[in-house]
C-alpha positions in Angstrom: 0.0 0.0 0.0 2.8 2.4 0.9 4.4 1.5 -2.5 1.2 2.5 -4.4 0.9 5.7 -2.5 4.6 6.6 -3.2 4.1 5.8 -6.9 0.9 7.9 -7.1 2.8 10.9 -5.4 5.7 10.5 -7.8 3.4 10.4 -10.7 1.6 13.5 -9.5 5.0 15.2 -9.0 6.2 14.2 -12.5 2.9 15.5 -13.9 3.3 18.8 -12.0 6.9 19.2 -13.3 5.8 18.4 -16.9 2.9 20.8 -16.6 5.3 23.6 -15.3 7.8 22.9 -18.1 5.1 23.0 -20.8 3.6 26.2 -19.3 7.0 27.9 -19.2 7.7 26.9 -22.8 4.3 28.3 -23.9 4.9 31.6 -22.1 8.4 31.9 -23.7 6.9 31.3 -27.1 4.2 33.9 -26.5 6.6 36.4 -25.1 9.4 36.0 -27.7 8.1 38.7 -30.0 7.8 41.1 -27.1 11.3 40.3 -25.9 12.7 40.8 -29.3 10.9 44.2 -29.5 12.3 45.1 -26.1 15.9 44.2 -27.1 15.7 46.1 -30.4 14.0 49.1 -28.9 10.5 50.6 -29.1 8.5 49.8 -32.2 5.6 52.2 -31.7 6.6 55.7 -32.9 4.3 58.7 -33.5 6.8 60.2 -35.9 9.8 59.3 -38.0 10.0 55.5 -37.4 13.4 53.9 -37.6 13.1 51.2 -40.2 15.7 48.7 -41.3 16.7 48.1 -44.9 17.3 44.6 -46.2 20.6 45.5 -47.9 23.7 46.3 -45.9 25.1 48.8 -48.4 23.1 50.4 -51.2 24.5 50.4 -54.7 25.5 54.1 -54.9 27.6 54.0 -51.7 25.2 56.2 -49.6 22.7 54.6 -47.3 18.9 54.7 -47.8 17.2 57.6 -46.1 13.7 58.5 -44.9 12.1 61.5 -46.7 13.2 63.7 -43.8 16.9 62.8 -44.3 17.2 60.3 -41.4 19.4 57.4 -42.5 17.8 53.9 -42.4 19.7 51.4 -40.3 20.6 48.2 -42.1 18.7 45.2 -40.8 21.9 43.1 -40.2 23.8 45.5 -37.9 25.0 44.2 -34.5 25.5 46.4 -31.5 29.0 46.1 -30.1 29.1 48.8 -27.4 27.4 51.9 -26.1 28.5 55.2 -24.5 28.2 55.9 -21.8 27.7 52.7 -19.8 25.1 54.6 -17.8 23.4 57.7 -19.5 24.4 61.1 -20.7 22.4 64.0 -19.2 22.0 67.5 -20.5 25.0 68.7 -18.4 27.4 65.8 -19.1 27.3 65.7 -22.9 31.0 65.5 -24.0 32.1 68.6 -26.0 33.1 66.2 -28.9 29.4 65.4 -29.4 28.4 69.0 -29.4 30.5 69.9 -32.4 30.8 68.4 -35.9 32.2 64.8 -35.7 31.7 61.4 -37.3 32.1 57.7 -36.9 34.6 55.4 -38.6 34.0 53.5 -41.8 31.5 50.7 -41.1 30.4 52.1 -37.7 26.7 52.9 -37.4 25.2 54.6 -34.4 21.8 54.7 -32.7 21.0 57.7 -30.5 18.5 56.3 -27.9 16.6 58.9 -25.8 15.2 57.8 -22.4 13.7 61.2 -21.5 13.8 64.8 -22.7 14.6 66.0 -26.1 17.8 66.2 -28.2 18.5 68.1 -31.4 20.4 65.8 -33.9 21.9 67.6 -36.9 23.1 65.6 -39.8 25.6 67.7 -41.8 26.4 65.3 -44.7 25.5 64.5 -47.4 23.0 67.3 -46.9 21.9 69.0 -43.8 18.9 67.8 -41.9 17.8 68.6 -38.3 15.9 66.2 -36.2 14.3 66.4 -32.8 14.8 63.1 -30.9 12.8 61.9 -27.9 11.9 58.5 -26.4 9.7 57.7 -29.4 12.1 58.9 -32.1 15.6 57.4 -32.4 18.5 58.9 -34.3 20.5 56.9 -36.8 24.1 57.8 -37.4 25.5 56.8 -40.8 29.2 55.8 -41.0 31.7 58.6 -41.7 29.0 61.3 -42.0 29.4 64.5 -40.0 26.8 65.2 -37.4 26.4 67.0 -34.0 23.9 67.1 -31.1 22.5 69.7 -28.8 20.3 69.2 -25.6 16.9 70.7 -25.9 15.7 70.0 -22.4 17.2 69.9 -18.9 15.8 66.4 -18.2 17.6 64.8 -21.1 18.9 61.3 -20.7 20.4 59.3 -23.7 23.0 56.9 -24.9 24.7 56.3 -28.2 24.8 52.6 -29.3 27.5 51.6 -31.8 26.8 48.9 -34.4 28.5 47.2 -37.3 27.5 45.0 -40.1 29.1 41.5 -39.4 32.2 40.7 -41.4 33.1 44.3 -42.2 36.4 44.4 -40.3 37.8 45.0 -36.9 36.4 47.6 -34.6 39.1 50.3 -34.2 37.4 53.3 -32.5 39.0 56.1 -30.7 36.4 58.3 -29.0 37.9 61.5 -27.8 36.2 63.0 -24.8 33.8 60.1 -24.3 
């Protein structure tokens, strides 16, 4: 009798573990699109959505752009670092970012705003000015001159650096960052 009771308890325990594993797997499958969206950043934007292009380099050497002049980030870029490791605020933006500067060949950037507003001016190939906030990311095209300016005292942001896989070694020197 004790043996039957133990077997029944073990069966119930195995059933409970199996149910928990199946439930966990189902939750993971249901949440996977949301996790991907969280990792890649916000997908709902009221203005100037950042979209990815299926090609890593357009035929003419310049990247694809939105009608307002914002570059379109290639779909296959991979983030390799961000500055700062915490967040810039309005009073701690390095002077190098406030004046005309660029990234190295093959290095893309994403300006991600957590709060406040930032003016992002793209100087090449033609000038365009963008107001970035938590719903509007800025894309930095490799080697193109640009600069930023705080537009609010509550500003918090980071710059994420990305590369297309297989495009060479990362050799970045960031002065003043």
